[in-house]
Every structure is written in structure tokens, then in C-alpha cells.
C-alpha positions in Angstrom: 19.0 27.5 56.8 19.1 27.4 53.8 18.7 29.8 51.2 15.1 30.3 49.3 15.0 31.9 46.2 11.5 33.5 45.1 10.3 33.6 41.6 7.4 35.3 39.2 6.8 32.5 36.4 5.0 33.8 33.4 4.0 30.5 31.2 3.3 31.7 27.7 1.5 29.4 25.2 -0.7 26.7 25.6 -1.4 25.3 29.7 -2.7 21.6 30.2 -4.6 20.6 32.8 -4.2 16.8 33.6 -6.2 17.1 36.6 -8.4 19.8 37.6 -9.2 23.3 36.5 -6.5 25.3 34.3 -5.8 28.6 36.3 -7.4 31.7 34.5 -3.6 33.3 34.7 -0.6 32.8 33.1 2.0 34.3 36.2 2.9 32.5 39.4 4.2 32.3 42.1 7.0 30.1 43.0 9.4 29.5 45.6 12.7 27.6 45.5 14.6 26.1 48.6 18.4 26.8 47.5 21.6 24.3 48.0 24.0 23.8 51.4 21.2 21.3 52.7 22.5 17.9 53.3 21.6 14.0 52.9 22.0 11.9 55.6 22.8 8.2 53.7 22.2 4.6 55.0 25.9 3.9 55.6 25.8 7.1 57.7 27.6 9.4 55.6 26.7 12.8 54.9 26.6 13.6 51.2 26.2 18.2 50.2 22.8 17.7 48.1 23.3 20.2 44.4 22.0 22.9 44.1 18.7 23.2 42.4 18.5 24.5 38.6 16.9 28.0 38.5 13.9 28.2 36.0 14.8 29.0 32.8 13.1 31.2 29.8 12.2 28.5 26.5 12.4 25.4 28.6 9.2 23.0 29.3 8.3 22.3 32.2 5.5 20.5 34.0 4.1 22.3 36.9 2.3 21.2 39.9 0.0 24.0 41.1 -1.7 24.6 44.4 -4.7 26.6 43.4 -5.4 28.0 47.0 -2.0 29.7 47.4 -1.8 30.6 43.5 1.2 29.0 43.4 3.5 26.5 42.1 4.4 23.4 44.6 6.7 21.6 42.5 8.1 22.4 38.9 9.4 19.7 37.0 12.0 20.0 33.9 11.0 17.8 30.9 10.7 17.9 27.2 7.3 18.2 25.4 7.5 14.7 24.1 7.4 13.1 27.6 4.3 14.6 27.7 2.6 14.3 24.7 0.3 12.1 25.0 -1.4 14.2 27.9 
């Protein structure tokens, strides 16, 4: 079983909602399953999956938020230009 890393994330600056309401807090729980997992390919070979990137301060992220658990389900690193039209 791969290790699981737990983070407390704090978003600074403006948050926007693409659907639903914007949370009233800027602090969230985030859980990330670590490396060590394997991927079985169609040809029967097994490939090690890379370790996930650790969230970094100063980066731009899109987060999929679970309001019932007050946690982030998915965290996608991107840049502001990719989502400026939203």
C-alpha cells in the first residue's frame, strides 16, 4: 500500500467558483497518495507510477473541492493564463 501524505492548504488571493458556491474559508485538507504504485499496461508489462508532486507555495492551482468533507478532492497545477477566461 503506497504511503498517503496529508496537507493543510491555505489559498491566498482571490478564489473563484466555476460551479457551486465559493467556500467561506481559505484553509482546506488535502490528501495525496504517494508513489510506489504500479500500472499494468496493455502488453502485460508493469510500469512504476511516478511520485506525485508536492503542493508548492507560489504556484497556481485549480482545486476540485468537496464541500461536505471541507477538503480538496483533486489539485491541478496550472498557470493563470490557462484559466483566465473563466
